[in-house]
C-alpha positions as CSV (number, residue, x, y, z in Angstrom):
1,M,12.5,27.4,-1.1
2,D,15.2,24.6,-0.8
3,R,13.2,21.1,-1.8
4,F,16.2,19.3,0.6
5,A,15.2,21.0,3.1
6,H,13.9,17.9,5.1
7,T,16.8,15.5,4.4
8,A,18.0,17.7,7.3
9,W,15.5,16.6,9.8
10,P,16.0,14.0,12.3
11,F,15.3,10.4,9.7
12,F,17.7,11.4,7.5
13,D,22.1,11.3,7.5
14,A,24.7,13.2,5.6
15,A,24.6,10.1,3.0
16,H,20.9,10.5,2.4
17,A,20.7,14.1,1.9
18,A,24.0,13.6,-1.0
19,L,21.5,10.7,-2.6
20,A,18.8,13.3,-3.3
21,R,21.4,15.7,-4.7
22,E,23.1,13.0,-6.7
23,A,19.1,11.9,-7.7
24,E,18.4,15.8,-8.7
25,R,21.3,15.8,-11.2
26,W,20.8,13.2,-13.6
27,A,17.4,13.7,-13.7
28,L,18.4,17.2,-14.2
29,A,20.2,15.8,-17.3
30,H,18.5,11.9,-18.1
31,A,15.4,12.2,-17.2
32,Q,13.2,13.9,-19.8
33,A,12.0,11.6,-23.1
34,D,14.1,11.8,-26.3
35,G,11.2,13.9,-28.7
36,G,9.5,10.7,-30.8
37,E,10.7,8.2,-28.7
38,D,7.3,5.0,-27.7
39,T,6.5,4.2,-23.9
40,D,8.8,0.9,-23.8
41,S,11.7,2.3,-26.1
42,A,11.6,5.4,-22.9
43,C,11.5,3.4,-20.3
44,R,14.3,0.7,-20.9
45,R,16.5,3.8,-22.0
46,L,15.6,4.9,-18.5
47,V,16.5,1.6,-16.8
48,R,19.4,1.4,-18.4
49,S,20.8,5.2,-17.7
50,L,19.6,4.6,-13.4
51,G,21.6,1.5,-14.0
52,A,24.3,2.7,-15.7
53,A,24.2,5.6,-12.6
54,G,24.3,3.8,-10.1
55,L,21.0,4.5,-8.9
56,L,19.6,1.1,-8.9
57,R,21.5,0.2,-6.6
58,H,19.8,1.3,-3.7
59,C,16.0,-0.6,-4.7
60,A,18.0,-3.8,-6.0
61,P,20.7,-4.2,-3.4
62,P,22.7,-7.7,-3.3
63,G,21.1,-9.2,-0.6
64,A,17.8,-8.0,1.4
65,E,18.9,-5.2,3.1
66,Y,17.2,-2.2,2.3
67,D,17.4,1.4,2.8
68,V,14.1,2.6,2.3
69,R,14.6,6.4,2.6
70,A,17.4,5.6,0.1
71,I,14.8,4.3,-2.1
72,A,12.1,6.5,-0.9
73,L,14.4,10.1,-1.5
74,V,15.5,9.0,-5.1
75,R,11.3,8.1,-5.8
76,E,10.4,11.5,-4.9
77,V,13.0,13.3,-6.7
78,L,12.1,11.1,-9.9
79,A,8.8,11.7,-9.6
80,Y,9.6,15.7,-9.5
81,H,10.8,15.7,-13.2
82,S,9.4,12.6,-14.6
83,G,6.8,10.2,-13.6
84,L,8.5,7.3,-16.2
85,A,11.2,8.0,-14.4
86,D,9.8,7.1,-11.0
87,F,8.0,4.7,-12.7
88,A,11.1,2.5,-14.1
89,F,13.2,2.8,-11.0
90,A,10.6,1.4,-8.4
91,M,9.3,-1.5,-11.2
92,Q,13.2,-2.5,-10.9
93,G,12.8,-2.9,-7.2
94,L,9.5,-4.0,-6.2
95,G,10.4,-6.5,-8.9
96,S,13.3,-8.2,-8.0
97,A,12.2,-7.9,-4.1
98,P,10.8,-11.4,-3.8
99,I,14.6,-12.8,-5.2
100,A,16.7,-10.9,-2.9
101,L,14.1,-12.2,0.1
102,A,13.4,-15.7,-0.6
103,G,15.0,-16.2,-4.1
104,S,18.2,-19.1,-3.5
105,A,21.6,-17.6,-3.9
106,A,21.7,-19.0,-7.6
107,Q,18.9,-17.1,-8.4
108,K,20.5,-13.8,-6.7
109,A,23.6,-14.5,-8.4
110,R,21.7,-14.4,-11.6
111,W,19.9,-11.6,-12.1
112,L,20.0,-9.2,-9.1
113,A,23.3,-7.6,-9.8
114,R,21.4,-7.5,-14.2
115,V,18.6,-5.6,-12.5
116,A,20.9,-3.4,-10.7
117,S,23.5,-2.8,-13.7
118,G,19.8,-2.0,-16.1
119,E,20.6,-4.8,-17.7
120,A,17.3,-6.9,-16.9
121,I,14.0,-6.1,-16.8
122,A,11.9,-6.9,-13.1
123,A,8.3,-7.1,-13.2
124,F,5.6,-8.2,-9.9
125,A,3.1,-10.3,-10.8
126,L,0.3,-10.5,-8.5
127,S,-3.4,-9.4,-10.3
128,E,-5.6,-10.6,-11.7
129,P,-9.0,-10.3,-13.3
130,E,-10.9,-11.3,-10.2
131,A,-8.0,-10.7,-8.1
132,G,-6.6,-7.1,-7.5
133,S,-6.2,-5.7,-3.6
134,D,-7.5,-9.4,-2.5
135,A,-4.7,-11.8,-3.2
136,A,-6.4,-14.5,-1.3
137,A,-8.5,-14.8,-4.3
138,L,-5.9,-15.6,-6.8
139,A,-6.7,-18.4,-9.9
140,A,-3.3,-19.1,-11.6
141,R,-1.9,-22.5,-11.0
142,A,1.0,-23.9,-9.8
143,R,2.4,-27.4,-9.7
144,P,5.3,-28.9,-10.3
145,E,6.2,-31.2,-12.9
146,G,9.5,-32.7,-13.4
147,A,12.2,-30.3,-12.5
148,S,10.9,-27.3,-12.8
149,W,7.3,-26.1,-12.0
150,R,4.4,-25.1,-14.3
151,L,1.7,-21.9,-13.9
152,D,-0.9,-21.7,-15.9
153,G,-3.3,-18.7,-15.5
154,V,-3.8,-15.1,-15.7
155,K,-2.1,-11.6,-14.8
156,T,-3.0,-8.2,-15.7
157,W,-2.0,-4.7,-14.6
158,I,0.9,-5.6,-14.5
159,S,3.7,-3.2,-15.3
160,N,6.7,-3.8,-16.9
161,G,4.6,-6.6,-19.1
162,G,6.0,-6.9,-22.5
163,I,9.6,-6.2,-22.1
164,A,10.7,-6.7,-18.5
165,D,13.5,-10.0,-18.8
166,F,11.7,-11.7,-16.1
167,Y,8.7,-11.4,-13.5
168,V,7.7,-12.8,-10.3
169,V,4.7,-14.3,-10.7
170,F,2.0,-15.5,-7.9
171,A,0.2,-18.4,-7.7
172,R,-1.5,-21.2,-5.7
173,S,-0.6,-24.2,-6.0
174,A,-1.8,-27.7,-3.9
175,E,0.7,-25.9,-0.4
176,G,-1.0,-22.1,-0.5
177,I,0.0,-19.3,-2.5
178,G,3.3,-19.2,-4.8
179,A,5.7,-17.1,-5.7
180,F,7.4,-18.0,-8.3
181,L,10.6,-16.8,-11.1
182,V,9.5,-16.6,-14.7
183,E,11.3,-15.7,-17.3
184,A,10.2,-13.7,-19.6
185,N,10.2,-16.1,-23.1
186,E,7.5,-18.5,-20.6
187,V,5.3,-15.5,-21.1
188,D,2.8,-14.2,-23.4
189,A,3.1,-10.5,-22.7
190,R,0.9,-9.2,-25.9
191,E,-2.1,-7.7,-25.1
192,R,-0.4,-4.6,-23.7
193,I,-2.9,-2.0,-21.6
194,E,-2.9,2.2,-22.6
195,T,-3.4,4.1,-19.5
196,S,-4.0,7.7,-19.2
197,A,-0.3,7.9,-17.7
198,P,1.6,5.9,-20.2
199,H,4.5,3.4,-18.8
200,P,4.8,-0.1,-20.1
201,M,1.3,-2.6,-19.1
202,A,0.2,-6.1,-19.6
203,T,-2.1,-8.7,-19.3
204,L,0.0,-12.1,-18.5
205,R,-1.1,-15.4,-20.6
206,L,0.6,-18.5,-19.2
207,E,-0.1,-21.2,-20.5
208,G,2.8,-24.4,-19.1
209,A,4.7,-21.7,-18.0
210,R,8.2,-23.4,-16.4
211,A,8.9,-21.4,-13.2
212,E,11.1,-21.4,-10.1
213,P,9.7,-21.4,-6.8
214,L,10.7,-18.9,-4.5
215,G,11.6,-19.7,-1.4
216,T,8.9,-22.4,-0.2
217,P,5.6,-22.9,-2.7
218,A,3.4,-21.9,0.5
219,E,4.5,-18.6,1.4
220,G,3.9,-16.3,-1.6
221,L,1.7,-14.3,-0.4
222,R,3.7,-13.0,2.8
223,L,7.1,-12.9,0.5
224,A,4.2,-9.8,-1.4
225,L,3.5,-8.3,1.7
226,R,6.6,-8.1,2.9
227,T,7.8,-6.8,-0.4
228,L,4.8,-4.2,-0.1
229,D,6.3,-3.3,3.3
230,V,8.8,-1.9,1.2
231,F,7.6,-0.5,-1.5
232,R,4.7,0.6,-0.2
233,T,6.8,3.7,1.8
234,T,8.0,4.6,-1.5
235,V,5.0,5.0,-2.7
236,A,3.7,7.6,-0.6
237,A,7.6,9.5,-1.0
238,A,6.9,9.8,-5.5
239,A,3.2,11.1,-4.3
240,L,5.3,13.9,-2.6
241,G,7.3,14.0,-5.7
242,F,4.5,15.0,-7.8
243,A,2.7,17.0,-4.8
244,R,6.2,19.1,-4.6
245,R,6.5,20.0,-8.1
246,A,2.7,21.1,-8.5
247,L,2.7,23.1,-5.8
248,D,6.1,25.0,-7.3
249,L,4.1,25.6,-10.5
250,A,1.7,26.6,-8.4
251,L,4.1,28.8,-6.2
252,A,5.4,30.6,-9.7
253,R,1.6,31.1,-11.0
254,A,0.5,33.2,-8.2
255,R,3.9,35.1,-8.0
256,S,3.1,36.2,-11.9
257,R,-0.3,35.9,-12.7
258,R,-2.6,39.3,-12.5
259,M,-6.2,39.4,-12.1
260,F,-8.2,42.3,-10.6
261,G,-5.6,44.1,-10.5
262,V,-3.5,42.4,-8.1
263,R,-1.1,38.8,-8.5
264,L,-2.9,36.5,-7.4
265,A,-0.4,36.0,-4.7
266,D,-2.0,38.7,-3.3
267,L,-5.7,37.3,-3.1
268,Q,-6.2,36.1,0.7
269,M,-7.9,33.2,-1.4
270,T,-5.4,32.3,-3.0
271,Q,-2.8,32.3,0.2
272,A,-4.5,30.4,2.1
273,K,-4.9,27.8,-0.4
274,L,-1.4,27.5,-1.1
275,A,-1.2,27.3,3.0
276,E,-2.7,24.4,2.8
277,M,-1.2,22.8,0.1
278,A,2.6,23.1,2.1
279,C,0.4,21.5,5.1
280,A,-0.5,18.8,3.1
281,L,2.7,17.8,2.1
282,D,4.6,18.1,5.2
283,A,2.6,16.3,6.9
284,A,2.4,13.3,4.0
285,A,6.4,13.6,4.2
286,L,6.2,13.4,8.0
287,L,4.3,10.0,7.7
288,A,5.8,8.1,4.6
289,Y,9.5,9.3,6.1
290,R,8.8,8.5,10.1
291,A,7.7,4.8,8.2
292,A,10.5,4.4,6.6
293,W,13.2,5.7,9.4
294,L,11.5,2.8,11.9
295,R,11.7,0.3,9.6
296,D,15.5,1.3,8.5
297,V,16.3,2.3,11.8
298,K,14.3,0.3,14.7
299,G,13.7,-2.8,13.0
300,E,10.2,-2.3,13.1
301,R,7.3,-4.1,10.8
302,I,5.5,-0.9,10.1
303,T,2.4,-2.2,8.5
304,R,0.0,-0.1,9.8
305,E,2.3,2.5,9.1
306,A,3.1,2.4,5.7
307,A,-0.9,2.1,5.6
308,M,-1.3,5.7,6.6
309,A,2.0,7.1,4.9
310,K,0.7,5.8,1.7
311,M,-2.9,6.6,2.3
312,H,-3.0,9.9,3.2
313,A,0.2,11.1,1.1
314,T,-1.7,10.3,-2.6
315,E,-4.5,11.6,-1.0
316,A,-3.3,14.6,0.1
317,A,-0.5,14.7,-3.9
318,Q,-4.0,14.4,-5.6
319,A,-5.9,17.3,-3.8
320,V,-2.4,19.7,-4.2
321,V,-2.2,18.6,-8.0
322,D,-6.2,19.8,-8.2
323,A,-5.1,22.7,-6.6
324,A,-2.7,23.9,-8.3
325,L,-4.3,23.4,-11.7
326,Q,-7.0,25.1,-10.6
327,L,-4.9,28.2,-9.8
328,H,-3.9,28.0,-13.8
329,G,-6.9,28.0,-15.5
330,A,-7.9,26.5,-18.3
331,L,-3.7,26.3,-19.4
332,G,-3.7,23.5,-16.7
333,V,-5.9,20.9,-18.9
334,V,-3.8,21.9,-22.5
335,R,-2.3,19.1,-22.9
336,E,0.9,18.0,-21.8
337,H,1.2,21.2,-19.8
338,P,3.4,20.2,-16.6
339,L,0.4,19.8,-14.4
340,E,-2.2,18.3,-17.4
341,R,0.7,15.3,-17.0
342,L,1.1,15.6,-12.9
343,Y,-3.0,15.3,-12.7
344,R,-2.8,11.9,-15.1
345,E,0.1,10.7,-13.5
346,V,-0.9,11.1,-9.6
347,R,-3.9,9.4,-10.3
348,A,-3.0,6.0,-10.5
349,L,-0.9,7.0,-7.2
350,R,-4.1,6.1,-5.0
351,I,-5.6,2.8,-6.7
352,Y,-1.6,0.2,-6.6
353,E,0.0,-1.2,-4.6
354,G,-3.9,-1.6,-3.0
355,A,-5.7,1.1,-3.1
356,T,-6.7,4.4,-0.3
357,E,-9.8,2.0,1.0
358,V,-7.8,-0.9,1.6
359,Q,-5.1,1.3,3.0
360,K,-7.8,2.6,5.8
361,V,-8.7,-1.3,6.0
362,I,-5.2,-2.3,6.8
363,V,-5.0,0.7,9.7
364,A,-7.7,-0.4,11.1
365,R,-7.4,-3.9,11.9
366,E,-3.5,-2.9,12.9
367,L,-5.4,-0.8,15.4
368,L,-8.1,-3.3,16.5
369,K,-4.7,-6.2,17.2
370,E,-2.9,-3.4,19.2
371,E,-6.3,-3.2,21.3
372,A,-6.7,-6.7,21.7
373,S,-3.0,-7.2,22.9
């Protein structure tokens, strides 16, 4: 089964198909961590390698011209091979996008090329202990102080926390919610967070941190939403990568495992499950790449389409991975078995960048807006 057959769909052009295979070659050579590496070191290595290969240029372009289909395809390929490689790639984009979208010429010149080369690591700091999906509830404060701004507050669940060179921090000022560029030496990121699928994450403490505004101090929430409109679709693509790997493992298991005198693949119950998994995958892929195509080619705002893609693809991927694990029986829950890793890696996708329940609210609100108009 050709994993890249969908790059022949009308959503893509020849350059996208070539990019998917370029990412595949990189992943086969570099995606797996060296033995004995800690997570921080592995992530730094992956960022440098992705930058050296030129792949980061797709998620961290010099301006605001994003090719969402390209980002999504790279994420799908990387997630198939390594959740940490996908994480390293995606966070470079998420953390630098507010600079690309609203930064000054000097801010762009200082950071974007370094992010694209893998020289600098980026982080996006929106969530707080009492403000996750409800970004309007932010409590971190920003106020002007001399020629710069001062930030005070706590951010948590911050990916790349502790290894980032800079953070895009969202905080409330007298004018509204703003986005601010904060260098790592201004942030206390010593409080690390361990997750089921290990990657660098920390709680950030900001006490008088010096910061530069990105855009005006009142457009931060809009900037966060613009950033998520670009990258939320690519979360769906990462889910596809995890699910495609799970389906391939399930097919191999069904063909090789014998039970009751026949192969698992010969049992109708297995065949039905495999068919359900394949249908769920194709539906998720169509939703994800439709959203990316609408933004790239039609130039449309894709709030509803991106939310639908993320909601369906992440839920479908969880179901596909679970079904593949079930077909493996006890083997699937052995620590560090590929399916055991996939099971841990795929779960977070239903939460970050807006939980499934939040995506449902977004879809419903957009539908009701259309009806009202």
